[in-house]
C-alpha positions in Angstrom: -47.5 41.5 -16.2 -44.8 42.7 -14.2 -42.2 40.0 -14.8 -41.4 38.0 -11.5 -37.6 38.3 -11.5 -34.6 40.8 -12.3 -34.9 41.3 -16.4 -32.6 40.4 -19.6 -33.8 42.7 -22.0 -33.1 41.1 -26.1 -32.3 43.5 -28.6 -34.0 44.0 -31.0 -34.4 41.6 -33.5 -33.1 38.7 -31.9 -36.2 37.0 -29.9 -36.4 34.9 -33.3 -35.2 31.9 -32.4 -36.8 32.4 -28.8 -40.7 32.6 -30.5 -39.4 29.1 -32.2 -39.4 28.1 -28.6 -35.7 27.6 -28.6 -34.1 27.3 -24.7 -31.1 28.7 -25.2 -30.5 32.7 -25.5 -27.0 33.7 -26.3 -25.0 36.1 -24.9 -24.5 38.4 -28.7 -28.6 38.6 -28.4 -28.9 40.9 -24.7 -29.1 44.3 -24.9 -29.0 45.4 -20.8 -29.4 42.7 -18.0 -30.5 43.3 -14.0 -27.4 45.1 -12.6 -25.8 42.6 -10.5 -26.7 38.7 -11.5 -24.7 36.0 -11.4 -25.0 32.1 -12.6 -27.8 30.3 -11.3 -30.2 33.2 -11.0 -33.5 33.0 -12.5 -34.1 35.9 -14.3 -36.7 36.7 -16.7 -36.1 37.6 -20.1 -38.1 40.2 -22.2 -38.4 41.2 -25.8 -37.3 45.1 -27.4 -40.6 46.0 -26.6 -40.1 44.6 -23.1 -42.7 41.8 -24.0 -41.8 38.5 -21.9 -40.9 35.7 -23.9 -40.3 33.6 -20.7 -37.8 32.4 -17.4 -35.0 31.2 -17.1 -31.6 30.1 -15.5 -28.5 32.8 -16.0 -25.7 31.2 -16.7 -21.9 32.2 -17.7 -20.8 31.5 -21.7 -21.9 32.2 -24.9 -25.5 30.6 -23.5 -26.5 33.4 -21.0 -29.9 31.6 -20.6 -31.8 28.4 -20.4 -35.1 28.8 -20.5 -37.2 26.9 -18.4 -40.5 28.5 -19.8 -41.8 30.5 -22.3 -44.2 32.3 -20.2 -44.1 34.5 -17.0 -42.8 31.8 -14.2 -42.8 31.1 -11.3 -39.3 28.7 -10.7 -40.9 27.2 -7.2 -41.6 23.3 -5.4 -45.1 23.5 -7.8 -43.2 23.9 -11.2 -40.2 21.1 -10.0 -43.1 18.3 -8.8 -45.2 19.4 -12.2 -41.7 19.2 -15.2 -40.7 15.9 -13.0 -44.6 13.9 -13.2 -44.6 14.8 -16.4 -40.8 13.7 -17.5 -42.2 10.5 -15.1 -46.2 9.8 -16.9 -43.6 9.6 -20.5 -41.7 7.0 -19.3 -44.7 5.3 -17.7 -46.1 5.4 -20.6 -42.9 3.7 -22.5 -43.4 1.1 -20.5 -40.4 1.6 -18.3 -41.7 1.8 -15.2 -42.4 -1.6 -12.8 -40.7 -3.4 -15.8 -39.1 -6.9 -14.8 -36.8 -6.4 -17.9 -35.2 -3.5 -17.5 -35.1 -1.0 -13.9 -33.0 1.5 -14.7 -33.1 4.7 -17.8 -33.2 7.8 -18.0 -36.2 9.9 -16.8 -34.9 13.5 -17.4 -33.0 14.5 -20.5 -32.8 18.2 -20.2 -34.4 20.0 -23.0 -35.3 16.5 -24.1 -37.6 17.2 -20.9 -38.4 20.3 -21.0 -35.5 21.0 -18.1 -32.0 22.5 -19.5 -29.3 21.3 -17.6 -30.8 18.6 -15.9 -30.3 14.7 -16.0 -31.9 12.5 -13.6 -31.6 8.9 -14.4 -33.2 5.7 -11.9 -30.8 2.6 -11.3 -33.5 0.6 -9.5 -34.2 2.2 -6.2 -31.8 4.6 -7.1 -32.0 8.0 -8.5 -28.6 9.8 -9.8 -28.9 13.2 -10.1 -26.6 15.0 -13.0 -26.9 19.3 -13.0 -24.9 20.4 -15.9 -26.1 24.1 -15.5 -25.0 26.5 -12.5 -29.3 26.7 -11.9 -29.7 23.4 -11.4 -27.3 22.9 -9.5 -29.0 25.2 -6.9 -31.9 23.7 -6.8 -30.8 19.2 -6.4 -32.3 19.6 -3.1 -35.6 20.6 -4.8 -35.3 18.2 -7.6 -34.7 15.4 -5.4 -37.9 16.7 -3.1 -39.9 16.5 -6.3 -38.3 12.7 -6.7 -39.1 11.6 -3.3 -43.1 13.0 -4.4 -43.4 10.7 -6.9 -44.3 7.2 -5.4 -44.7 5.0 -8.1 -41.1 5.6 -8.9 -40.3 3.8 -5.7 -36.6 5.5 -4.7 -35.1 5.0 -1.9 -31.8 6.4 -3.0 -30.9 9.8 -4.3 -27.6 10.4 -4.7 -26.5 13.6 -6.6 -23.0 13.5 -8.9 -22.9 17.0 -10.2 -19.7 18.1 -9.5 -17.4 17.0 -12.4 -19.9 19.0 -14.9 -19.6 22.1 -12.2 -15.6 21.7 -11.8 -15.9 21.7 -15.8 -17.1 25.0 -15.5 -14.8 25.8 -13.4 -17.3 26.6 -10.2 -15.2 25.1 -7.3 -16.9 23.6 -4.2 -19.3 21.3 -5.3 -19.3 17.7 -3.9 -21.1 14.3 -4.7 -23.5 12.8 -2.1 -26.8 11.3 -1.3 -29.0 13.5 -0.8 -31.8 10.4 0.4 -30.5 6.8 1.5 -27.1 5.0 0.8 -26.0 2.9 -2.1 -28.7 -0.1 -2.4 -28.4 -1.8 -5.2 -25.9 -4.9 -5.9 -26.5 -4.8 -9.9 -29.3 -3.2 -12.3 -30.8 -5.3 -15.3 -31.3 -4.4 -18.9 -33.1 -6.3 -21.2 -32.2 -9.2 -18.5 -28.9 -8.6 -18.8 -27.2 -7.4 -15.4 -25.1 -4.5 -14.9 -23.3 -3.9 -11.7 -23.4 0.1 -11.9 -20.4 3.1 -10.3 -22.2 6.1 -9.8 -19.9 7.8 -7.1 -17.0 7.4 -9.5 -17.9 6.2 -13.0 -19.3 8.0 -16.1 -21.3 10.3 -16.3 -24.1 9.0 -14.2 -22.6 5.6 -14.2 -23.4 3.6 -17.3 -24.3 5.0 -21.0 -27.6 4.1 -20.8 -28.9 5.9 -24.5 -26.4 2.9 -26.0 -29.4 0.2 -24.5 -31.3 -0.6 -27.8 -27.9 -0.3 -29.5 -26.6 -3.8 -27.3 -29.4 -5.0 -28.1 -29.2 -5.1 -31.9 -25.3 -6.3 -31.1 -27.1 -9.3 -29.7 -28.7 -10.1 -32.4 -26.2 -9.5 -34.4 -23.5 -11.3 -32.8 -23.9 -15.2 -33.4 -20.9 -17.0 -34.0 -18.6 -13.7 -34.0 -15.7 -12.8 -32.6 -15.9 -9.5 -31.9 -14.0 -6.5 -30.4 -15.6 -3.8 -28.0 -13.2 -0.8 -27.7 -13.8 2.3 -25.4 -15.5 -0.8 -24.2 -16.0 1.4 -20.3 -17.6 -1.2 -17.9 -18.7 -4.0 -21.1 -22.1 -3.5 -21.5 -21.8 -4.2 -25.4 -19.4 -7.3 -24.0 -22.6 -8.8 -22.3 -25.1 -8.2 -25.1 -22.9 -9.8 -27.9 -21.3 -12.4 -25.4 -25.4 -13.5 -24.2 -26.3 -12.8 -28.5 -23.5 -16.1 -29.2 -20.3 -14.8 -29.9 -17.2 -16.9 -30.2 -15.4 -14.4 -27.7 -15.1 -10.9 -27.5 -12.3 -8.6 -26.6 -12.9 -5.2 -24.7 -10.6 -2.2 -24.9 -10.9 0.6 -22.1 -7.9 2.7 -21.3 -9.4 2.7 -17.7 -8.4 0.2 -15.5 -11.4 0.5 -13.0 -13.9 0.4 -16.4 -12.0 -3.0 -16.9 -12.0 -4.8 -13.6 -15.6 -3.6 -13.7 -16.6 -5.2 -16.9 -14.8 -8.3 -16.3 -17.0 -8.3 -13.1 -20.1 -8.6 -15.6 -18.9 -11.0 -18.1 -18.7 -13.1 -14.8 -22.3 -12.0 -14.0 -23.9 -13.0 -16.6 -22.5 -16.5 -16.7 -19.5 -16.0 -18.9 -15.8 -16.6 -18.8 -13.3 -13.0 -18.1 -10.3 -15.6 -19.4 -12.1 -16.6 -22.4 -12.8 -13.3 -23.6 -10.0 -10.7 -22.6 -10.6 -7.5 -21.0 -7.3 -5.3 -21.5 -6.6 -1.6 -20.2 -5.1 -0.3 -23.3 -5.4 2.6 -25.7 -7.9 2.2 -27.6 -6.5 4.0 -30.3 -3.1 2.1 -29.8 -4.9 -0.7 -29.9 -6.7 -0.4 -33.8 -3.6 0.8 -35.3 -1.3 -2.3 -33.8 -3.9 -5.2 -33.8 -3.3 -7.6 -37.1 -6.0 -7.6 -39.8 -9.2 -10.2 -40.1 -8.9 -11.3 -36.6 -12.9 -9.7 -35.8 -15.8 -10.2 -37.8 -17.4 -7.5 -35.2 -16.5 -4.1 -34.2 -17.5 -1.8 -31.7 -16.5 1.5 -31.8 -17.9 3.8 -29.2 -15.6 6.9 -28.4 -16.0 9.4 -25.8 -17.1 12.4 -27.7 -13.9 13.1 -29.4 -15.8 17.1 -31.0 -16.7 18.3 -27.2 -17.6 21.8 -28.6 -17.3 23.5 -32.2 -13.4 24.8 -31.1 -11.9 21.0 -31.2 -14.5 20.5 -33.9 -11.6 19.3 -36.9 -9.0 17.4 -34.5 -12.6 15.7 -33.3 -12.9 14.5 -36.8 -9.8 13.3 -37.5 -9.7 11.7 -34.8 -13.0 9.1 -35.8 -11.7 9.0 -39.1 -8.7 7.7 -38.5 -10.3 4.9 -35.6 -12.5 4.0 -38.6 -9.9 3.8 -41.2 -8.5 1.6 -38.8 -11.2 -0.8 -38.1 -12.6 -0.7 -41.7 -9.1 -1.4 -43.1 -8.6 -4.4 -40.4 -12.2 -6.2 -40.3 -12.7 -9.7 -41.6 -14.7 -9.5 -45.1 -18.5 -9.6 -44.3 -17.9 -8.5 -41.1 -19.8 -5.5 -38.9 -18.6 -2.6 -37.8 -21.1 -0.6 -35.5 -19.3 3.5 -35.0 -20.8 6.0 -33.4 -20.7 10.0 -32.2 -21.6 10.8 -29.3 -20.6 14.3 -30.2 -23.5 17.1 -30.4 -21.0 19.3 -32.2 -20.7 16.4 -35.0 -24.0 15.8 -36.4 -25.3 12.8 -38.7 -24.7 13.8 -41.9 -20.7 15.6 -41.1 -20.5 11.3 -39.2 -21.8 9.4 -41.9 -19.5 11.2 -44.5 -15.5 11.4 -42.6 -16.9 7.2 -42.3 -17.0 7.7 -45.4 -14.3 9.0 -45.7 -12.7 6.8 -43.5 -13.8 3.8 -46.0 -12.5 4.9 -49.2 -9.1 5.3 -47.8 -9.2 1.8 -47.2 -10.5 0.8 -50.8 -13.3 -1.3 -49.5 -16.7 -1.4 -49.7 -19.5 -0.4 -47.0 -23.1 -0.8 -47.4 -25.1 1.1 -44.2 -27.7 -1.6 -42.5 -28.8 0.9 -39.9 -28.6 4.3 -38.8 -28.9 4.2 -35.6 -30.1 7.2 -32.4 -30.3 7.0 -28.7 -33.8 5.5 -27.3 -36.8 6.8 -26.0 -36.3 7.9 -23.0 -33.4 10.7 -24.1 -36.1 12.7 -26.3 -35.5 15.1 -28.9 -37.0 18.2 -28.2 -38.6 19.1 -31.3 -37.5 22.9 -31.1 -33.9 22.4 -29.7 -32.3 19.9 -32.6 -29.0 20.1 -30.7 -30.6 17.6 -28.5 -29.9 14.9 -31.0 -26.7 14.2 -29.7 -25.8 10.2 -31.2 -25.7 9.1 -34.0 -24.5 5.5 -34.9 -23.8 3.6 -38.1 -24.0 -0.6 -38.9 -21.8 -1.4 -42.1 -21.3 -4.1 -43.7 -17.3 -4.5 -44.9 -16.9 -6.8 -48.0 
């Protein structure tokens, strides 16, 4: 069978991971590449015997290719439609389509949906695309057309939110904007909670959909508790804690814009922003300076402290610091929700660093829940790196 695209040939013995369906090709595995390849080009990958292993996007950096298929596959309109239809059918089977209680969810989760480098989040009638590789960025229009062609999604607007990810890779000139329609949502629903979403200027695609289950758990456990929500962003945990009967919620984030939306979300759900203050402060400093025994439920949901393995040590120190401060100062019998979204930190490392923080405080702690990402953020079993969200609920005595 003739390759459909320019060929990248692997060195002898470097095809084992691909044969196990891992979608990443590292630069060190490559023996020979077709001349003139640029990041974003579609390539055919072969082994040392010229047998075709798959089709993917050529990328700059240590991960040289992200495979879209483990066959000799044409990447065109039919490919995008088939993959997006498959992702849609999964979410439909999970109950996300026409759900009266929740109308925001992740439709495409990168490797978890066999589309490495692509995120598509649904907010009511709006789809937000985030391309995280140059190959995906070059195909956003084809992806948008495939989304439009799924009638049950009832999409009226499609927003491309790819510039931030492209800038991190040094690619300038990619602009965000609507590929279809314009802003049409006042708020979205998640388990009947109302949230304002700023996908145009907010972090990621505008909301952290991966914490849906964990926000609902806070709702169940917050009754009569005084809650601190650090790194609160737009107040997802704050709203659900109040809906669960919390006595008071204090929300802390360094972003003034996020805190304004947090206050608006608190009011949107019928609670007083004056009685539940939202503070523009550095969460680490707040934890360091707050008095002991003020809170009996603390939420630590920081951004990724370790974005890659080079920053792993520093990131682990950051997680240790915030957990130590929270464990040291929470009321006896209090609950600590603590998370890491760093892909470079695995589940065992995260639990170990939280344990180290607890040891230094000298307090007793037990794990009540071990938390992860929800079902609309699936993990490809051949790509364990996709299990990025780790969480623990501790009771501190």
